[in-house]
N, C-alpha and C positions, 0 to 999 in steps of 0.2 A: 461712886465709881461708874465710869462710862464704859459702854460696850465697844470693843474694837471691831471695826468693819472687817468682814471676811476678805482674805487675800486670795486673788485668783491663783489657780493651780499653776498657770504659765505666766510668770511675772513678766516675761519678755513680750507677750502679746500686746499689741497696740490697737486702739479703736480704728475703725475703717477710715475715718476722716480725722486724722490728727493734724495739729497745727505745726507747720514748719517753723524754722527759726525766723523766717521773714514774716510770719503771721498768716500766710496763705494756706488754704486747705489743699492737701495733696489730691491730685486727680487719680482715679483708679487706673491701674496699669494698662488696660485695654479699652478704655473709654473712647468713643468716637469723637472727633472734633465737633465743635458747634456747627449748626446748620449753615450759618453765615460763612464759615470757613470751608465747608463742603461745596457751597456754591462757587466760591472763588477757585477751588480745585477743578471743578467741572468746567468752569469758564475758561481756565487756563488750558486745559486739555483740548477743548473744542477749538479755541483760537489757534493753537499750535498744529492741529491736525488738518492735513489737506483733504482728507476724506471723512465722510460722516462716521461717527463713533457710536457703537451700540452701548446700551446700559450695562451689559455684561463686561464689555471692555473697560468702561469707566470704573466699575466696581473692582476689577482686577488691578487697576492702577492706584486706586485710592486706599487709604488706611483701612484696617479691619474695623467693621462696624458702621461704615459710612452707608448712606442711603442715596445713591446718585439719582434714583427715580424721583424722589421728593425734591432734591436740589434742582433737577431739571424743571419741575413744575414752577418753583419760585423764580428761576432764571427766565423761563418763557414769559412769565408775567412781567418781570422787570424790563425785558427787552421789547415789549409791545410798544409800537409807535416810535421806536428808535431807528437810526440809520442802518443798524445791523439787527437782524431778527434771529431768534433761535427757532429753527424749523425742524420738523420731523421728516426724515427721508427713509421711507420704508420702516425698518426696525431700528434705525439709527438716528442720531441727531447731529446737526451741523449749524454753524453760524453762516448766514447768508445776507447779502445786501438787500435792503428793503426793495420790493419790486418797483415802486414808484421812483426810485433813485437809480435804476439801472442805466439810464441814459448818461449818467455821470461817468460810468465805467467804459463807455464806448470811445474807442480811439480809431480814427480813420486815417489811413495812409495809402499812398499810391505805391504799389509794388511792381517793379519792372522785371519781367521774366523773359528770358531769351528762349526763342523757339528752337527746338531741336532741328537737326538737318532733315530728319524724316518728316517733321511737321511742315517745314518750309516747302519741301518737295511735294507733299500731299496737297498743301494749300495751292501751290502753283498749278498743279494738274487740274484741280477742281475749278480754279479761276479760268483757265484757258480752255478747258474741255467740258464745262458744265452744260447740261446735266450729265454727271458721270457716276457710274456705279463703283462699288468697292473693287469688284473684279477687274474693271477697266483701269482703276488706279494702280492695282497691283501689276497688271500687264505692262503698263507704261513704266513703272518704277523698276520692275524686275524682281521685286521682293514683296513679301506679305506685309500688309498694313496692320500695325498693331492696334488693338482697341484703344490703348492709351493715347495714341496720336489723334484719332478721330475725337475722342473725348476732350482732349486739350483744345482743339479748334472749336468744338461745340461750346465749351466753357467760355471761350473768348467771344462767343457769338459772332464768329467770322464765317461759319458755314452752317447750313441748315438742310433739313431733309427736303427733297423734291418729290416729284411723282414717281410712282413705281413703274418700272419698265414692263411692258406687255410681252414679256418673254417668260420661259419656264422659270419658276421660282419667284416671279414678280420681285426682282431685286429693287431696293430703294436707291434713289439717286441723290446726289449731293449738289448743292448750289452755294455760291457765296452770298452773304447777307448784305443788307443796306449798311450795317455797321462796318463791314469790311471795306466797302466802297468809301464810306465817310472817313475811315481811318487813313486811307491812302489817297484821299482827295480825288476820287474818281466819280464821275457822273453815272457811268454804267460800266459793265465788264468790257464793253467795246473800246473803252479808253485805256485798257491795259497796254503797256508798251509792246511793240512787235519785236521779232528776232533781231532786226537790224538795229533797233534802238538799244536793245539789251547788249548787243555786241559793242556798240559805240560807247556804252557806259562802262564797258569792261566786265560785265556780269556774265558774259558767255564767251567761250573761246571761239575764235574765228575759223579754226580748222574744221573740216567736215567730220562728221561722225555721229553716231546715235545720240550722244549726250547733248549735241547742239540742236537736235530736232525739236526739243520741247524745253521751254524755260523752266528752270528749277529741277531738272532731272539729271544732274551731273553725277549723282552717286547715292549712297545710302548711309544712314548713321549707324547701321548695325555693325559695319566693319569698314571704316573709311579707307584703311590701308588696302584691304582686299579689293575695294571698289576702284581705287586709284591704280592698282597694279595692271589691269587690262588696258587702261588708258595709256600708261607709260609704254606697255608693250606695243600698242597700236601706233604710238608716236614713233617708236623705233622702226616699225615696219614702213611707215610713210617716209622716214628719213632714208632708209635703205633704198 
């Protein structure tokens, strides 16, 4: 007579790793994915993100139990020497083009930008009255010269700083540059067209008035309608 093995109290209890009908062992309910799968997750998140991603953000997006810090170590090794590298940016990580291949991402193109009316007037005043101070430009134009107008002309390398005036405050003066002369096909500022030439070309009105005393000072860009109104009124006075 053989002894019968003891029966567990809970007959419904099953071992931790029981075989399924397909013959595969069941994975524990909250087990983390394999490290290779975690690397793929981290890789996907970093490629899809425009900004660097911290380890804490990676952990918040990945399943419970994942170790993004370890996955980053493996990924960093795997991307060494490739066209794209895994780099650390402060406390975060990002995918970046390899530094020696940065020239492949450079795209040069010529961008045509139209000068504002204020910039054209300011440039004309400097060209015809150089060396001229900011206060003198404002006196001729009748309005204040914005910092952006001067910066735009400086950026184009069409004007430059001249000597300071030996007057109170030692204001700086402005001059046109060699690049300005080259762009307009001039040998020197003395080759700029005169008033008669500008009128013949239709760039200035022939009637007398303050606006025709200086090329390029017909008005302002701050309020073109307001600037044109006095001229219309003046024309009406002349017609009367």
